[in-house]
C-alpha positions as CSV (number, residue, x, y, z in Angstrom):
1,X,57.6,54.0,23.5
2,X,53.9,54.0,24.3
3,X,52.6,56.0,21.4
4,X,48.9,57.0,21.4
5,X,48.9,58.9,18.1
6,X,47.9,57.5,14.7
7,X,50.4,56.6,12.0
8,X,48.1,58.2,9.4
9,X,45.0,60.1,10.2
10,X,42.8,61.4,7.4
11,X,39.8,63.6,8.2
12,X,37.6,64.6,5.3
13,X,35.5,67.6,5.9
14,X,31.8,67.5,5.6
15,X,31.8,69.2,2.2
16,X,34.5,67.0,0.6
17,X,31.8,64.9,-1.0
18,X,33.9,64.1,-4.1
19,X,37.1,63.3,-2.3
20,X,38.6,60.0,-1.5
21,X,40.6,59.4,1.7
22,X,43.0,56.9,0.1
23,X,43.5,55.9,-3.6
24,X,45.8,53.1,-4.7
25,X,46.2,52.5,-8.4
26,X,48.3,49.6,-9.6
27,X,49.8,49.8,-13.0
28,X,49.4,47.3,-15.8
29,X,52.0,45.0,-14.4
30,X,52.6,41.4,-13.2
31,X,53.0,42.1,-9.5
32,X,54.9,39.6,-7.3
33,X,53.9,41.0,-3.9
34,X,50.7,42.3,-2.2
35,X,49.3,45.6,-3.3
36,X,48.2,46.4,0.3
37,X,49.5,44.5,3.3
38,X,48.6,44.6,7.0
39,X,50.8,42.8,9.4
40,X,50.2,42.5,13.2
41,X,52.9,40.8,15.2
42,X,51.6,41.6,18.7
43,X,48.9,40.1,20.9
44,X,46.5,42.9,20.1
45,X,43.1,43.4,21.7
46,X,42.0,45.8,19.1
47,X,40.8,45.1,15.6
48,X,43.3,45.0,12.7
49,X,40.7,46.8,10.5
50,X,37.8,48.5,12.1
51,X,35.0,50.2,10.2
52,X,32.3,52.1,12.1
53,X,29.4,53.4,10.0
54,X,27.3,56.2,11.5
55,X,23.5,56.2,11.3
56,X,23.7,58.9,8.6
57,X,25.9,56.7,6.4
58,X,23.6,53.7,7.0
59,X,20.8,55.6,5.3
60,X,22.8,56.0,2.1
61,X,22.8,53.9,-1.0
62,X,26.5,53.0,-1.1
63,X,28.0,49.9,0.3
64,X,30.5,49.8,3.2
65,X,32.8,47.5,1.2
66,X,32.2,47.1,-2.6
67,X,34.2,44.7,-4.8
68,X,33.4,44.7,-8.5
69,X,35.3,42.5,-10.9
70,X,36.5,43.9,-14.3
71,X,35.4,42.7,-17.6
72,X,38.3,40.2,-17.9
73,X,37.8,36.7,-16.4
74,X,40.0,35.8,-13.4
75,X,40.8,32.6,-11.5
76,X,41.6,34.5,-8.3
77,X,39.3,34.8,-5.3
78,X,37.7,38.1,-4.5
79,X,38.2,37.3,-0.8
80,X,40.5,34.6,0.4
81,X,40.7,33.6,4.1
82,X,43.3,31.1,5.2
83,X,43.8,29.9,8.7
84,X,47.3,28.8,9.6
85,X,48.2,25.5,11.1
86,X,47.4,26.5,14.7
87,X,44.6,26.2,17.2
88,X,42.5,29.1,16.2
89,X,39.3,29.7,18.1
90,X,38.1,32.8,16.3
91,X,35.7,32.7,13.4
92,X,36.6,33.3,9.8
93,X,33.5,35.4,9.4
94,X,31.3,36.5,12.3
95,X,28.0,38.3,11.6
96,X,26.0,39.7,14.5
97,X,22.6,41.1,13.5
98,X,21.3,43.7,15.9
99,X,17.8,43.4,17.3
100,X,16.6,46.3,15.2
101,X,18.1,45.0,11.9
102,X,14.8,43.2,11.1
103,X,15.0,44.1,7.4
104,X,18.6,43.1,6.9
105,X,20.0,39.8,5.7
106,X,23.2,38.3,7.1
107,X,24.2,36.7,3.8
108,X,22.8,37.1,0.3
109,X,24.1,35.2,-2.8
110,X,22.4,36.1,-6.1
111,X,23.5,34.3,-9.3
112,X,22.7,35.4,-12.8
113,X,21.0,33.1,-15.3
114,X,23.5,30.9,-17.2
115,X,25.0,27.5,-17.5
116,X,26.8,27.2,-14.1
117,X,29.9,25.0,-13.9
118,X,30.5,25.5,-10.2
119,X,28.3,25.6,-7.1
120,X,27.1,28.9,-5.8
121,X,28.1,27.8,-2.2
122,X,30.5,25.0,-1.5
123,X,31.7,23.5,1.7
124,X,34.5,20.9,1.7
125,X,34.7,19.2,5.1
126,X,37.3,16.8,6.3
127,X,36.3,16.3,9.9
128,X,37.3,12.9,11.2
129,X,37.1,13.0,15.0
130,X,35.1,16.1,15.9
131,X,31.4,15.8,16.9
132,X,30.3,19.2,15.7
133,X,28.4,19.6,12.4
134,X,29.6,21.6,9.4
135,X,26.6,23.9,9.7
136,X,24.9,24.5,13.1
137,X,21.7,26.4,13.5
138,X,20.5,27.3,17.0
139,X,17.2,29.0,17.2
140,X,14.8,30.2,19.8
141,X,12.5,31.9,17.3
142,X,8.8,31.2,17.1
143,X,8.2,32.5,13.5
144,X,10.1,32.5,10.2
145,X,11.4,28.9,10.1
146,X,14.9,27.6,9.3
147,X,15.0,27.1,5.6
148,X,12.6,28.3,2.9
149,X,13.1,26.9,-0.7
150,X,11.1,28.5,-3.5
151,X,11.9,26.8,-6.8
152,X,10.3,28.3,-9.9
153,X,12.7,26.8,-12.4
154,X,12.1,23.5,-14.2
155,X,14.7,21.0,-12.9
156,X,15.5,18.5,-15.6
157,X,18.3,16.2,-14.4
158,X,19.5,17.6,-11.1
159,X,17.7,17.3,-7.8
160,X,16.6,20.2,-5.6
161,X,18.2,18.5,-2.6
162,X,20.8,15.7,-3.4
163,X,22.4,13.6,-0.7
164,X,25.0,11.0,-1.9
165,X,26.5,8.7,0.7
166,X,29.5,6.5,-0.4
167,X,31.0,5.7,3.0
168,X,30.0,2.9,5.4
169,X,28.1,5.0,8.0
170,X,26.5,3.8,11.2
171,X,24.6,7.0,12.0
172,X,21.5,8.3,10.2
173,X,21.6,10.4,7.1
174,X,18.7,12.4,8.3
175,X,17.9,12.4,12.0
176,X,14.9,14.3,13.5
177,X,14.5,14.3,17.3
178,X,11.3,15.9,18.5
179,X,11.2,17.0,22.2
180,X,8.1,16.5,24.3
181,X,7.2,20.2,23.7
182,X,7.4,19.7,19.9
183,X,5.4,16.5,20.1
184,X,2.5,18.3,21.9
185,X,2.3,20.7,19.0
186,X,-0.2,20.4,16.2
187,X,2.3,20.7,13.3
188,X,3.8,17.8,11.5
189,X,7.4,16.7,11.7
190,X,7.4,16.3,7.9
191,X,4.6,17.8,5.8
192,X,4.4,17.5,2.0
193,X,1.6,19.4,0.2
194,X,1.2,19.5,-3.5
195,X,0.4,22.6,-5.4
196,X,-2.5,23.2,-7.7
197,X,-0.7,22.0,-10.8
198,X,-0.9,18.3,-11.6
199,X,2.3,16.2,-11.4
200,X,3.3,12.7,-12.5
201,X,6.2,12.4,-10.2
202,X,6.1,10.7,-6.8
203,X,6.1,12.7,-3.5
204,X,8.4,10.1,-1.9
205,X,10.3,7.7,-4.1
206,X,12.5,4.9,-2.5
207,X,14.8,2.9,-4.8
208,X,17.1,0.1,-3.7
209,X,20.2,-0.4,-5.8
210,X,21.3,-3.7,-7.2
211,X,23.0,-4.7,-4.0
212,X,22.2,-7.1,-1.1
213,X,20.4,-4.6,1.2
214,X,19.2,-6.0,4.4
215,X,17.6,-2.8,5.8
216,X,13.9,-2.0,5.4
217,X,12.6,0.6,3.0
218,X,10.4,2.0,5.7
219,X,10.6,0.9,9.4
220,X,8.0,2.2,11.9
221,X,8.5,1.5,15.6
222,X,5.7,2.7,17.9
223,X,6.8,3.1,21.5
224,X,5.1,1.3,24.3
225,X,3.2,4.5,25.4
226,X,2.0,5.5,21.9
227,X,-1.3,3.8,22.5
228,X,-3.3,6.3,20.5
229,X,-1.0,6.5,17.5
230,X,-1.4,4.7,14.2
231,X,1.6,3.5,12.3
232,X,0.1,4.3,8.9
233,X,-3.0,6.1,8.0
234,X,-4.3,6.5,4.4
235,X,-7.3,8.7,3.8
236,X,-8.7,8.8,0.2
237,X,-10.5,12.0,-0.7
238,X,-14.0,12.2,-2.0
239,X,-13.0,11.3,-5.6
240,X,-13.7,8.9,-8.4
241,X,-10.4,6.9,-8.3
242,X,-9.3,5.1,-11.4
243,X,-6.3,3.3,-9.8
244,X,-5.6,1.3,-6.7
245,X,-5.3,3.1,-3.4
246,X,-2.5,0.7,-2.3
247,X,-0.7,-1.4,-4.9
248,X,1.8,-4.2,-4.1
249,X,3.6,-5.8,-7.0
250,X,6.1,-8.7,-6.6
251,X,8.4,-9.2,-9.6
252,X,11.0,-11.6,-8.1
253,X,10.9,-15.2,-7.0
254,X,10.4,-14.5,-3.3
255,X,10.4,-17.0,-0.5
256,X,9.1,-14.5,2.1
257,X,5.5,-13.3,2.4
258,X,4.3,-10.2,0.6
259,X,2.3,-9.2,3.7
260,X,3.2,-10.7,7.0
261,X,1.2,-10.0,10.2
262,X,2.5,-11.3,13.6
263,X,1.0,-10.8,17.0
264,X,3.4,-10.8,19.9
265,X,2.7,-12.8,23.0
266,X,0.2,-10.3,24.3
267,X,-3.6,-10.6,25.0
268,X,-4.7,-8.4,22.1
269,X,-8.4,-7.8,21.4
270,X,-8.1,-6.1,18.1
271,X,-8.4,-7.8,14.7
272,X,-5.5,-8.6,12.4
273,X,-7.5,-7.2,9.4
274,X,-10.8,-5.4,9.9
275,X,-12.8,-4.5,6.8
276,X,-15.8,-2.2,7.0
277,X,-17.6,-2.1,3.6
278,X,-20.2,0.4,4.7
279,X,-23.7,0.6,3.2
280,X,-22.8,2.3,-0.1
281,X,-19.9,0.1,-1.4
282,X,-22.4,-2.4,-2.9
283,X,-20.4,-3.4,-6.0
284,X,-17.0,-4.0,-4.3
285,X,-15.8,-7.1,-2.6
286,X,-14.1,-7.2,0.8
287,X,-11.6,-9.9,-0.3
288,X,-11.1,-11.0,-3.9
289,X,-8.7,-13.5,-5.4
290,X,-8.9,-12.6,-9.1
291,X,-6.4,-15.0,-10.7
292,X,-4.8,-18.2,-9.3
293,X,-4.4,-20.5,-12.3
294,X,-1.8,-23.2,-13.0
295,X,-0.9,-26.4,-11.1
296,X,-0.9,-25.0,-7.6
297,X,1.1,-26.6,-4.8
298,X,-0.3,-24.4,-2.0
299,X,-3.8,-23.6,-1.0
300,X,-5.2,-20.2,-2.0
301,X,-6.6,-19.7,1.5
302,X,-4.9,-21.7,4.2
303,X,-6.1,-21.6,7.8
304,X,-4.1,-23.5,10.4
305,X,-5.4,-23.3,14.0
306,X,-4.8,-25.0,17.3
307,X,-7.7,-23.2,18.9
308,X,-9.3,-24.8,21.9
309,X,-12.3,-22.4,22.0
310,X,-15.5,-23.6,23.7
311,X,-18.1,-21.3,22.1
312,X,-19.2,-20.2,18.7
313,X,-17.6,-16.9,19.2
314,X,-14.2,-18.6,18.8
315,X,-15.1,-20.5,15.6
316,X,-12.3,-20.9,13.0
317,X,-14.6,-19.3,10.4
318,X,-17.9,-17.6,11.3
319,X,-20.5,-16.0,9.0
320,X,-23.3,-13.9,10.6
321,X,-25.9,-12.7,8.2
322,X,-28.7,-10.4,9.5
323,X,-30.0,-9.1,6.2
324,X,-32.9,-10.6,4.3
325,X,-31.3,-12.0,1.1
326,X,-33.6,-12.5,-1.8
327,X,-31.9,-14.8,-4.4
328,X,-28.3,-14.5,-3.1
329,X,-26.6,-17.2,-1.1
330,X,-24.7,-16.9,2.1
331,X,-22.0,-19.2,0.7
332,X,-21.9,-19.7,-3.0
333,X,-19.5,-22.1,-4.8
334,X,-19.5,-22.3,-8.6
335,X,-17.3,-24.9,-10.3
336,X,-17.1,-24.6,-14.1
337,X,-13.7,-26.3,-14.7
338,X,-14.8,-29.7,-13.4
339,X,-12.8,-32.1,-11.2
340,X,-11.4,-35.5,-11.9
341,X,-10.4,-36.7,-8.5
342,X,-10.8,-33.9,-5.9
343,X,-13.9,-32.9,-4.1
344,X,-15.6,-29.5,-4.1
345,X,-16.0,-29.8,-0.3
346,X,-13.9,-32.4,1.5
347,X,-14.1,-33.1,5.3
348,X,-11.5,-35.5,6.6
349,X,-11.1,-36.4,10.3
350,X,-7.7,-36.8,11.9
351,X,-6.6,-39.7,14.1
352,X,-8.2,-38.2,17.2
353,X,-11.6,-39.4,18.1
354,X,-14.4,-36.8,18.1
355,X,-18.0,-36.8,19.4
356,X,-19.1,-33.7,17.5
357,X,-20.7,-33.8,14.1
358,X,-18.9,-33.2,10.8
359,X,-21.9,-31.3,9.5
360,X,-24.5,-30.0,11.8
361,X,-27.7,-28.3,10.6
362,X,-30.0,-26.7,13.1
363,X,-33.3,-25.1,12.3
364,X,-34.4,-22.3,14.6
365,X,-37.8,-22.2,16.3
366,X,-39.4,-20.6,13.3
367,X,-41.6,-21.9,10.5
368,X,-38.9,-22.6,7.9
369,X,-40.2,-24.1,4.6
370,X,-36.8,-24.6,3.0
371,X,-34.9,-27.9,3.1
372,X,-32.0,-28.9,5.3
373,X,-30.1,-30.2,2.2
374,X,-31.5,-29.9,-1.3
375,X,-29.8,-31.9,-4.1
376,X,-30.8,-31.3,-7.7
377,X,-29.1,-33.6,-10.2
378,X,-29.2,-32.3,-13.7
379,X,-30.8,-34.3,-16.5
380,X,-27.4,-35.3,-17.9
381,X,-25.9,-36.4,-14.6
382,X,-26.8,-40.0,-15.4
383,X,-23.8,-41.6,-13.6
384,X,-24.1,-39.5,-10.5
């Protein structure tokens, strides 16, 4: 029959403040069945358990549902949700925050201090064909952010965020796609700012394992329209640095170049390396080779050019000095180790005939008093 009445209806009066609507006390026993069981066999449109809290109850201090464990340890779950082997489309837990619940949190997990042996939150996923993520966050908010980590404890061996990949994956471990609207913003995609306390750890630390990796540690690909973007910018603060700003150390027997610059087949007008020393860096050198001993088999500086330039602006090496130098040389070569067969400066022509001079000295239309070539043999150079 179409009953509309309730199976059990309990109505506590307004003054029954110390009464409980339903109390179930289980004795000290080893139960083999459920203490409380709800079974719904029909295609119901209503809720199996429905709790409606009035505004007056919301203002109270008690919880709508409160589960407190006893003093004895247990291996059972406080809440255990199991989906059967069928195509469910409903959610295990669905939390809808009303527009006015601005001070409420959807989920709060608070752990006490101690030596934890299990994770506070654990998700075990075995998705093999689906394209949906384990956690999906869709937001239209303009404030607040997605995730805020405030770590005050001193992590010793574990990481704040730890990602371990053991499978052969073809997608990215971390993939960030910025839409045109996000690109036009002034915020950074990734921003790392240190606190006021000094630290000896690295902000970003990349370590390749002892395997034959072929990928790059850092790969930057600027699109064809990113004409005003720079691939890497390093700005040193106004400080008295005691270490190198950029340090490259090669420990292996490498056959590749430590730094390799290649221009594509385009008519570029920029320089491969441009160094501006300024007017205050008077004690530093623009390019210094500090140590290159041993029986070398390759030149320290090697320039190979097939240039067909027709003006001095296209010279293989050009030095333009505009300052008045008092005592310093434009080009200074000091040889202290001696030479048994090689020359300090060696000019050798190829098999192609040339009409130009090997060395060409030109005095400008000024009253020079110096010599074109000045050779001073020391008193002991008796065989020179």
